[in-house]
C-alpha positions in Angstrom: -8.9 -4.7 -13.6 -11.7 -3.6 -11.7 -12.2 -3.9 -8.3 -13.5 -6.8 -6.6 -17.1 -6.6 -5.8 -16.5 -6.8 -1.9 -14.5 -3.5 -2.0 -16.5 -1.7 -4.7 -17.9 0.7 -2.1 -14.2 2.2 -1.6 -15.2 3.9 -5.3 -18.2 6.0 -3.7 -16.2 6.5 -0.4 -15.1 10.0 1.0 -11.6 8.4 1.6 -8.6 10.2 2.4 -6.3 11.4 -0.6 -3.7 8.8 -0.2 -6.6 6.1 -0.8 -8.4 7.8 -3.7 -4.9 8.1 -5.4 -4.1 4.7 -4.6 -7.3 3.2 -6.0 -6.7 4.5 -9.5 -3.8 2.3 -9.9 -6.0 -1.0 -8.8 -4.9 -4.0 -11.2 -1.6 -2.3 -12.5 1.0 -5.7 -12.6 4.5 -5.9 -13.1 5.8 -7.1 -16.1 5.8 -10.5 -17.3 9.1 -12.6 -17.4 11.9 -10.2 -18.3 9.2 -7.5 -19.5 9.1 -4.6 -17.2 5.8 -2.3 -16.9 6.5 1.0 -18.0 4.7 2.5 -15.0 6.6 1.1 -12.3 10.1 1.6 -14.0 9.0 5.4 -14.5 8.2 6.1 -10.6 11.8 4.6 -10.1 13.3 6.8 -12.5 11.2 9.8 -11.3 12.6 9.4 -7.8 16.1 8.7 -8.9 16.7 5.2 -8.3 18.8 4.7 -11.3 19.9 0.9 -9.8 16.4 -0.2 -10.1 16.8 -2.0 -13.2 13.4 -4.5 -13.1 9.9 -4.7 -11.7 10.9 -8.0 -10.4 12.3 -6.1 -7.6 9.9 -5.5 -4.8 7.9 -2.2 -5.3 5.3 -2.0 -2.9 7.2 0.9 -1.0 8.0 2.4 -4.6 4.1 2.4 -5.2 3.6 3.8 -2.0 5.9 6.8 -2.5 4.2 7.2 -6.0 0.6 7.7 -4.1 2.3 9.8 -1.1 4.0 12.0 -3.8 0.9 12.3 -6.2 -1.5 13.2 -3.1 0.9 16.0 -2.1 3.2 14.4 0.8 6.8 13.7 1.0 7.6 10.1 1.2 10.9 8.3 2.6 14.2 9.5 0.7 15.2 7.6 -2.2 17.9 5.8 -0.5 15.1 4.3 1.6 12.1 4.5 -0.6 12.8 0.5 -1.7 12.5 -0.5 2.0 8.8 -1.2 2.9 10.2 -0.6 6.8 11.0 3.1 6.1 7.3 3.9 6.1 7.5 2.4 9.8 8.7 6.0 10.9 7.0 8.0 8.3 4.2 10.4 9.4 3.0 9.9 12.9 1.8 7.0 14.7 -1.9 6.4 14.4 -4.2 3.9 16.4 -6.1 2.0 16.1 -6.0 1.4 12.2 -8.3 3.1 10.5 -9.7 3.9 6.7 -6.2 5.2 4.5 -3.4 4.7 7.4 -0.3 3.5 5.8 0.7 0.0 7.5 3.8 -2.0 7.6 4.0 -5.6 8.0 6.5 -8.3 8.8 6.6 -10.9 5.9 9.2 -13.7 5.0 12.6 -12.4 3.7 11.3 -8.7 4.7 8.4 -6.5 5.0 5.3 -5.0 3.0 3.4 -1.7 2.9 -0.1 -0.8 2.1 -3.0 1.2 3.0 -5.9 0.0 5.3 -9.2 -0.6 3.9 -10.5 -2.6 6.9 -10.3 -5.3 8.7 -11.9 -8.8 9.9 -11.1 -10.6 13.5 -8.0 -11.8 12.3 -6.9 -10.0 9.6 -6.5 -6.2 8.0 -7.4 -6.0 4.5 -4.5 -4.0 2.8 -4.3 -2.2 -0.6 -1.0 -2.4 -1.9 1.5 -2.7 -4.9 3.3 -5.8 -5.3 0.5 -7.6 -4.0 0.9 -10.8 -6.0 2.7 -9.0 -8.4 -0.2 -6.5 -8.9 -1.6 -3.4 -7.2 -4.3 -5.4 -5.3 -5.9 -6.0 -1.8 -4.7 -8.8 0.6 -6.0 -10.1 4.0 -2.8 -10.0 6.1 -2.6 -11.4 9.5 -3.0 -8.7 12.5 0.2 -10.4 14.0 2.5 -9.4 11.4 1.8 -5.7 11.8 4.8 -3.5 12.9 3.5 0.2 12.5 0.2 2.2 11.5 0.8 5.6 10.4 -0.7 8.9 9.2 0.7 11.8 7.3 1.8 14.6 9.1 -0.1 17.8 9.0 -3.2 16.0 7.5 -6.2 16.5 9.1 -8.3 13.5 10.1 -11.0 13.4 7.6 -14.7 12.7 9.0 -14.9 9.3 6.7 -11.8 7.9 8.4 -12.9 5.3 10.8 -12.5 1.3 11.7 -14.0 -0.7 9.0 -15.5 -4.0 9.8 -15.3 -6.4 6.9 -16.2 -10.3 6.4 -13.1 -12.6 6.7 -13.8 -14.1 3.4 -10.7 -14.9 0.9 -7.6 -16.4 1.2 -4.8 -15.1 4.1 -2.0 -13.7 2.6 1.5 -15.5 3.4 3.8 -13.7 1.3 3.0 -10.6 -0.8 5.9 -10.7 -3.1 
């Protein structure tokens, strides 16, 4: 699946490492029905999360863990890695939200984590795993935000900035 036209600019952006890594998985989907996507299952296996038996189990945090690992950062430990809320204390606080920041949100029944790609007046545009069962970008209401984080020891690149986008598209209510 290719990235939607309204976000195609990201492919040419000198973005932070985690965002560049995250984009290479855009469109990856969990398996249908009882099937499992082998890529998602491999991530869990590689982190030693042996009890993760199906990709129907929330995987937004697992996805971000893989992205962080591939980008040279240490994600939350394997006992916390499947909890999106574990990212609320990862790295350093960062405000305001800017390109490539890790962002944690409330959602019905739990939490969601992803990367900032922009914002409009009422929502952040977040690239995340398990967003409608895929790696995708969704608009999340600003009032759901819990934390905005930046990797420890990572200098802020020149490209990091607030990105103002149009408010087109549906406001996500639950990313699972």
